[in-house]
C-alpha positions in Angstrom: -7.9 -86.0 25.3 -8.9 -86.0 21.6 -8.5 -82.2 21.6 -5.1 -82.5 23.1 -4.1 -85.1 20.5 -5.5 -83.1 17.6 -4.3 -79.4 18.6 -1.7 -79.1 21.4 0.3 -82.3 21.5 3.9 -81.5 20.2 4.1 -85.0 18.9 0.9 -84.9 17.1 0.5 -85.8 13.3 0.3 -82.6 11.2 -1.0 -82.7 7.6 0.3 -80.0 4.9 -2.7 -78.1 3.5 -0.9 -77.8 0.1 0.8 -81.2 -0.6 -1.2 -83.3 1.9 2.0 -84.6 3.3 2.1 -85.9 7.0 4.5 -84.8 9.6 5.0 -85.8 13.2 5.6 -83.2 15.8 5.2 -79.4 15.5 8.8 -78.8 14.8 8.7 -81.1 11.7 5.5 -79.3 10.6 7.1 -75.9 10.9 10.1 -77.0 8.9 7.9 -78.4 6.1 6.0 -75.2 5.9 9.1 -73.3 5.0 10.1 -75.9 2.4 6.8 -77.3 0.9 7.4 -77.5 -2.8 3.6 -77.1 -3.6 3.0 -74.2 -1.4 2.1 -71.0 -3.8 4.4 -68.2 -2.9 4.9 -64.6 -4.3 7.8 -64.0 -6.9 10.6 -62.2 -5.0 10.9 -59.8 -8.0 7.5 -58.5 -7.3 6.1 -59.2 -10.6 2.9 -60.0 -9.1 2.8 -63.8 -9.7 2.1 -66.3 -7.0 3.4 -69.8 -7.9 4.3 -73.2 -6.2 7.8 -73.1 -4.6 9.1 -75.9 -6.6 8.5 -73.8 -9.9 9.8 -70.6 -8.6 13.4 -71.1 -9.8 12.3 -71.8 -13.4 9.8 -68.9 -13.2 12.6 -66.4 -12.3 14.7 -67.5 -15.2 12.3 -67.8 -18.0 9.0 -66.3 -17.2 9.2 -63.4 -14.8 8.3 -60.2 -16.3 10.8 -58.4 -14.0 13.8 -60.8 -14.9 16.7 -59.0 -16.8 17.0 -60.0 -20.4 19.7 -59.1 -23.0 18.6 -57.2 -26.1 19.5 -59.6 -29.0 20.7 -56.6 -31.1 22.7 -54.5 -28.8 23.4 -56.8 -26.0 22.4 -54.4 -23.1 20.2 -55.8 -20.4 16.8 -54.7 -19.7 13.7 -55.7 -17.5 11.7 -58.2 -19.7 8.5 -56.1 -19.5 10.5 -53.1 -21.2 12.4 -54.8 -23.9 9.7 -54.2 -26.4 9.7 -50.5 -25.9 13.6 -50.5 -26.2 13.3 -52.1 -29.5 11.7 -49.1 -30.9 14.9 -47.1 -30.0 17.6 -49.7 -30.0 20.5 -48.3 -32.0 21.4 -51.7 -33.4 17.9 -52.7 -34.4 18.0 -53.7 -38.0 16.1 -51.5 -40.5 15.4 -51.7 -44.1 16.9 -49.2 -46.3 14.1 -46.8 -47.4 15.5 -46.6 -50.9 15.2 -50.5 -50.9 18.8 -50.8 -52.1 20.9 -54.1 -52.3 21.8 -53.9 -48.5 19.0 -55.9 -46.8 19.1 -54.4 -43.4 21.1 -51.6 -41.7 21.4 -50.8 -38.0 19.4 -48.0 -36.8 22.3 -46.0 -35.9 24.0 -46.6 -39.2 21.1 -45.8 -41.4 21.7 -42.1 -41.8 25.4 -42.7 -42.8 24.1 -45.3 -45.1 21.8 -43.1 -46.9 24.2 -40.1 -47.2 27.3 -41.9 -48.2 26.8 -45.6 -49.3 23.2 -46.3 -50.5 23.4 -47.0 -54.5 19.8 -46.4 -54.8 20.1 -42.7 -53.5 19.5 -39.9 -55.8 22.4 -37.4 -55.0 23.4 -34.0 -56.2 26.8 -33.2 -57.6 29.3 -32.3 -55.0 29.6 -28.8 -56.8 25.9 -28.1 -56.3 26.8 -25.2 -54.0 28.6 -23.3 -56.9 25.8 -24.0 -59.4 26.1 -27.5 -60.8 22.6 -29.0 -61.0 23.4 -32.5 -62.0 21.8 -35.5 -60.2 22.1 -39.2 -60.4 22.1 -42.3 -58.4 25.1 -42.9 -56.4 27.7 -44.9 -58.4 29.2 -45.0 -61.7 27.0 -42.5 -63.3 28.2 -40.0 -60.9 31.8 -40.8 -61.3 31.4 -40.3 -65.0 29.9 -36.9 -64.5 32.7 -35.8 -62.2 35.3 -36.8 -64.9 33.6 -35.3 -67.8 32.3 -32.0 -66.2 35.7 -31.0 -64.8 35.9 -27.9 -67.0 32.3 -26.9 -66.0 33.2 -27.2 -62.4 36.4 -25.1 -62.8 34.3 -22.3 -64.5 31.7 -22.4 -61.7 34.3 -22.3 -59.1 36.0 -19.4 -60.8 32.9 -17.5 -60.9 32.2 -18.0 -57.2 35.7 -16.9 -56.4 35.0 -13.7 -58.3 31.9 -13.0 -56.5 33.5 -13.7 -53.1 36.4 -11.2 -53.9 33.6 -8.6 -54.9 31.9 -9.3 -51.6 35.1 -9.0 -49.6 36.0 -5.7 -51.1 32.4 -4.3 -50.5 32.6 -5.7 -46.7 36.2 -4.2 -46.3 34.8 -0.7 -47.4 31.8 -1.1 -45.0 34.2 -2.0 -42.1 36.6 0.7 -42.8 33.9 3.2 -42.9 32.6 1.9 -39.5 36.1 2.2 -38.2 36.8 5.8 -39.2 36.6 8.2 -36.3 33.5 10.5 -36.6 33.7 12.4 -33.5 35.5 15.5 -34.8 38.3 14.9 -32.3 41.4 13.1 -33.2 43.6 11.4 -30.4 46.9 10.7 -31.9 49.6 9.1 -29.9 53.0 8.9 -31.4 55.5 6.6 -30.1 59.4 6.6 -30.2 59.4 10.5 -30.7 63.0 10.9 -30.1 64.0 8.1 -32.5 61.7 9.5 -35.3 63.0 13.1 -34.5 66.5 11.8 -35.2 65.3 9.8 -38.3 63.8 13.4 -39.6 67.2 15.2 -39.1 68.9 12.6 -41.3 66.3 12.4 -44.0 68.2 13.6 -47.1 65.3 14.4 -49.6 62.0 16.3 -49.4 60.8 18.3 -46.4 61.8 15.8 -43.7 59.8 12.9 -42.1 56.2 13.5 -42.4 53.9 11.3 -40.1 50.4 11.2 -41.2 47.2 10.2 -39.1 44.2 8.1 -39.9 41.5 10.1 -41.5 38.6 11.2 -39.5 35.3 12.9 -39.8 34.2 16.2 -38.1 30.8 14.2 -37.6 28.6 11.3 -38.8 28.1 13.0 -42.1 30.7 15.8 -41.8 34.0 16.9 -43.5 36.8 14.4 -43.8 40.1 15.5 -42.4 43.8 14.1 -41.9 46.5 15.6 -39.6 50.2 15.4 -40.5 53.3 16.0 -38.2 57.0 16.8 -39.0 58.7 16.2 -35.8 61.8 17.9 -37.3 59.9 20.7 -38.6 58.8 21.9 -42.0 59.4 25.2 -43.8 60.2 28.0 -41.2 60.3 25.4 -38.4 62.6 23.0 -39.9 65.4 21.7 -37.6 64.1 23.8 -34.7 60.4 23.1 -34.2 57.7 20.4 -34.5 55.3 21.4 -37.3 51.6 20.3 -37.5 49.0 20.6 -40.3 45.5 19.7 -41.1 44.1 19.1 -44.5 40.7 18.3 -46.0 40.2 15.2 -47.9 37.5 14.2 -50.4 34.8 12.6 -48.4 31.5 10.8 -49.1 29.3 13.7 -48.0 31.0 16.6 -49.6 28.1 17.3 -52.0 26.0 17.8 -48.8 28.1 20.2 -47.1 28.4 23.8 -46.9 31.6 25.1 -48.5 34.1 26.7 -47.7 35.1 24.7 -44.5 34.5 27.0 -41.6 35.1 25.0 -38.4 37.7 26.2 -36.1 40.6 23.9 -35.7 42.8 23.3 -32.7 46.0 21.4 -31.9 47.0 20.2 -28.6 50.1 18.7 -27.3 49.2 17.0 -24.0 51.7 17.2 -21.2 51.6 13.9 -19.4 53.4 14.8 -16.3 52.0 15.2 -12.8 51.6 19.0 -13.3 50.6 19.1 -17.0 51.0 22.2 -19.1 49.4 21.5 -22.4 50.4 23.5 -25.5 47.4 24.5 -27.6 47.2 26.4 -31.0 44.1 27.2 -32.8 42.8 29.0 -36.0 39.8 29.8 -37.6 39.6 29.2 -41.5 39.8 32.1 -44.0 37.0 31.3 -46.3 38.9 32.9 -49.1 41.7 30.3 -48.8 41.7 27.6 -51.5 42.8 25.1 -48.8 39.5 25.3 -47.2 37.3 25.0 -50.4 35.7 21.5 -51.6 38.9 19.3 -52.2 39.6 17.8 -55.6 40.3 14.1 -56.1 44.1 15.1 -55.3 44.0 17.5 -52.3 46.7 19.7 -51.3 49.6 17.8 -50.0 50.2 19.8 -46.8 47.1 21.7 -45.8 47.1 24.4 -43.2 48.6 24.7 -39.7 51.6 25.7 -37.6 55.1 25.3 -38.8 56.4 26.3 -35.6 54.0 24.4 -33.3 56.5 23.6 -30.4 60.2 24.1 -30.2 62.4 21.0 -30.0 63.8 22.4 -26.7 60.4 22.5 -25.1 59.6 19.1 -26.5 62.4 17.4 -25.0 62.1 19.1 -21.6 58.4 17.9 -21.6 59.6 14.3 -22.5 62.4 14.2 -19.7 60.6 16.2 -17.0 
């Protein structure tokens, strides 16, 4: 009977092992075990703390290392046990200016701008330092005074820089032009609007007709410098009836290294672009006794050597419209 009363009777008196409170019946005991204010329980945030149930609410708000807390500088929320590490990188954390200026503290993210543009204890260079001004002073009135008094000096420095830049531009243009010059020994020259230019040449009243001049080119990387010219309405014996073509030698960079007279064979080709092409080709081998093929002067012959009757207008027009 005693064992029944103590252990199995559903109406027995049950004593709580934490608060020593007494409850009558199993149901009351089970209910109390779920709400006992003194029973130690683990924090739900898994911070590792075991604390009496009645103190859990306060713990979660003020003590739990896993609770969310706002950074007092930037306002973002962090887990409590990481807030200190955030402080070392918080963009709004107040820092002291390294120059110890009159500004007490500056937010971390604003410090660089403050030092570069606002700190009056910062030694700065004149804004014309890139053109040669070596003046330095603390930011403020002293620098403002320098900018006013040194305007003529700054203008002189700027003019000097512009002159140097112009010289550099000229030098670079020369390099670019040299790189752009054809050095293959073969000039591919496409002339557009041939009939319009032919008609223009027919109505040209002065000179020997309309002369079209090609870009200069070299026979090789360190070779002779040449230039071609075309008279669509002809020149000399080919005037008004033929297309005339010529080649002339220009003064080149490597003339002193070359063998004179010029002895390369020269070929002119009119490419027929129809489905069944019939190209027109004329060639010559330079006569070494001719003055045209000797080393050119600074003012080379205006015409050169070639074929005044390279192709007749009749043949040219047939090729254009065929």
